[in-house]
C-alpha positions as CSV (number, residue, x, y, z in Angstrom):
1,M,-37.2,15.4,-13.8
2,F,-34.3,14.8,-16.2
3,S,-31.7,17.5,-16.5
4,L,-28.7,17.8,-18.9
5,F,-26.8,19.5,-16.1
6,R,-27.4,16.8,-13.5
7,K,-24.2,15.6,-12.0
8,K,-23.4,12.1,-11.0
9,P,-23.5,11.7,-7.2
10,L,-20.0,11.4,-5.6
11,F,-21.0,8.2,-3.8
12,T,-23.4,5.4,-4.4
13,Q,-26.1,4.9,-1.8
14,E,-24.2,1.9,-0.5
15,E,-21.0,3.9,-0.2
16,N,-22.7,6.7,1.6
17,E,-24.3,4.2,4.0
18,R,-20.8,2.6,4.6
19,I,-19.3,6.0,5.5
20,V,-22.2,6.9,7.9
21,A,-22.0,3.4,9.4
22,A,-18.3,3.9,10.1
23,I,-19.0,7.2,11.8
24,R,-21.7,5.6,14.0
25,N,-19.5,2.6,14.8
26,A,-16.6,4.9,15.8
27,E,-18.9,7.0,18.0
28,K,-20.3,4.0,19.9
29,R,-17.1,3.7,21.8
30,T,-16.3,7.3,22.6
31,S,-17.8,10.6,23.8
32,G,-16.1,12.1,20.7
33,E,-17.9,13.1,17.5
34,V,-16.8,12.7,13.9
35,R,-18.3,14.6,10.9
36,V,-17.4,14.5,7.2
37,Y,-17.8,17.6,5.0
38,I,-17.2,17.3,1.3
39,E,-17.4,20.1,-1.3
40,P,-16.1,20.4,-4.8
41,K,-13.9,23.5,-4.4
42,N,-12.2,25.2,-1.5
43,P,-12.9,28.9,-1.7
44,L,-10.0,29.6,0.6
45,V,-6.3,29.0,0.1
46,D,-5.5,26.7,3.0
47,P,-7.6,23.6,3.5
48,L,-7.0,23.6,7.2
49,E,-8.4,27.2,7.5
50,R,-11.4,26.1,5.5
51,A,-11.9,23.1,7.8
52,A,-11.7,25.4,10.8
53,L,-14.3,27.7,9.3
54,I,-16.7,24.9,8.6
55,F,-16.0,23.4,12.1
56,A,-17.2,26.7,13.6
57,K,-20.1,27.1,11.2
58,L,-21.3,23.6,12.2
59,R,-20.9,24.6,15.8
60,M,-18.8,21.5,16.5
61,E,-17.0,23.2,19.3
62,E,-20.2,22.9,21.4
63,T,-19.6,19.2,22.3
64,D,-19.3,18.6,26.1
65,H,-15.7,17.4,26.0
66,R,-14.5,19.5,23.0
67,N,-13.5,16.4,21.2
68,A,-15.2,16.7,17.8
69,V,-13.3,16.0,14.6
70,L,-14.1,17.3,11.1
71,L,-12.8,15.4,8.1
72,Y,-12.8,18.0,5.2
73,I,-12.4,17.2,1.5
74,A,-12.5,19.5,-1.5
75,T,-12.8,17.1,-4.4
76,T,-12.0,19.3,-7.4
77,H,-9.0,20.9,-5.6
78,K,-8.0,17.5,-4.2
79,E,-7.5,18.9,-0.7
80,V,-8.0,17.2,2.6
81,A,-7.8,18.4,6.2
82,L,-8.6,17.1,9.6
83,F,-9.6,19.6,12.2
84,G,-9.9,18.5,15.8
85,D,-11.3,20.6,18.7
86,H,-8.8,21.5,21.3
87,G,-9.8,18.7,23.7
88,I,-8.6,16.0,21.3
89,H,-5.9,18.1,19.7
90,E,-4.2,18.6,23.0
91,K,-4.0,14.9,23.5
92,V,-2.7,13.9,20.0
93,G,-0.8,16.8,18.5
94,I,-0.3,18.0,15.0
95,E,1.8,15.0,13.9
96,Y,-1.2,12.7,14.5
97,W,-3.4,14.7,12.1
98,Q,-0.7,14.9,9.5
99,Q,-0.2,11.2,9.6
100,E,-3.9,10.5,9.2
101,V,-4.1,12.9,6.2
102,K,-1.1,11.3,4.6
103,E,-2.7,7.8,4.9
104,M,-6.0,9.1,3.5
105,L,-4.2,10.7,0.6
106,D,-2.5,7.4,-0.2
107,Y,-6.0,5.8,-0.6
108,F,-7.2,8.8,-2.7
109,R,-4.2,8.5,-5.1
110,N,-5.3,5.0,-5.8
111,D,-8.8,6.2,-6.6
112,N,-10.1,4.7,-3.4
113,L,-11.9,7.7,-1.8
114,V,-14.5,5.7,0.1
115,N,-12.1,3.4,1.8
116,G,-9.7,6.2,2.5
117,I,-12.5,8.1,4.4
118,I,-13.6,5.0,6.2
119,N,-10.1,4.0,7.2
120,C,-9.5,7.5,8.6
121,I,-12.8,7.4,10.5
122,I,-11.8,4.1,12.0
123,H,-8.4,5.4,13.1
124,I,-10.0,8.6,14.6
125,G,-12.6,6.5,16.4
126,E,-9.9,4.3,17.9
127,T,-8.0,7.4,19.1
128,L,-11.1,9.0,20.5
129,H,-12.0,5.8,22.3
130,E,-8.5,5.7,23.8
131,K,-8.6,9.4,24.9
132,F,-12.3,9.8,25.5
133,P,-13.9,6.5,26.3
134,Y,-17.7,6.1,26.1
135,I,-19.4,6.7,29.5
136,P,-22.9,5.2,29.3
137,T,-24.4,7.4,31.9
138,E,-23.2,10.7,30.3
139,D,-22.6,10.3,26.6
140,K,-25.1,11.1,23.8
141,N,-24.8,11.6,20.1
142,E,-24.2,15.4,20.1
143,L,-23.9,15.9,16.3
144,P,-25.5,14.4,13.2
145,D,-23.7,11.5,11.6
146,E,-24.6,12.1,7.9
147,I,-22.1,13.3,5.4
148,I,-22.4,17.0,4.6
149,F,-22.1,18.0,1.0
150,G,-21.2,21.6,0.4
151,K,-21.7,23.5,-2.8
């Protein structure tokens, strides 16, 4: 049904598939989990606080090794945050997350949202692989790989 209020999707189908493929490829080499959450506006003041709230709402702390990472984006407010569970955060520290956000924002400033997200997922995947390598007898995909679009 046609609607005058229909909004253009943020990503094309191909772009969406590329981001999900990046998540799946990153997770093939680690016990870690990566999720992407995108919403237009952040109802809170601090994007990291919002990411932490969403992380908890999605029950991402329930992974076996506490090594899930949430990539949070508020498009209208142009905010980005990375929130890693304490298993991975203890191994990389705050400077790691800040550097990844900085690199992602460099892509975004050049109107390259998709490649910024994919590049960040690749980096996080490499770090998760280094800190939490894949163990074939133990590891499973604990969280869905699809992008979550908030309202």
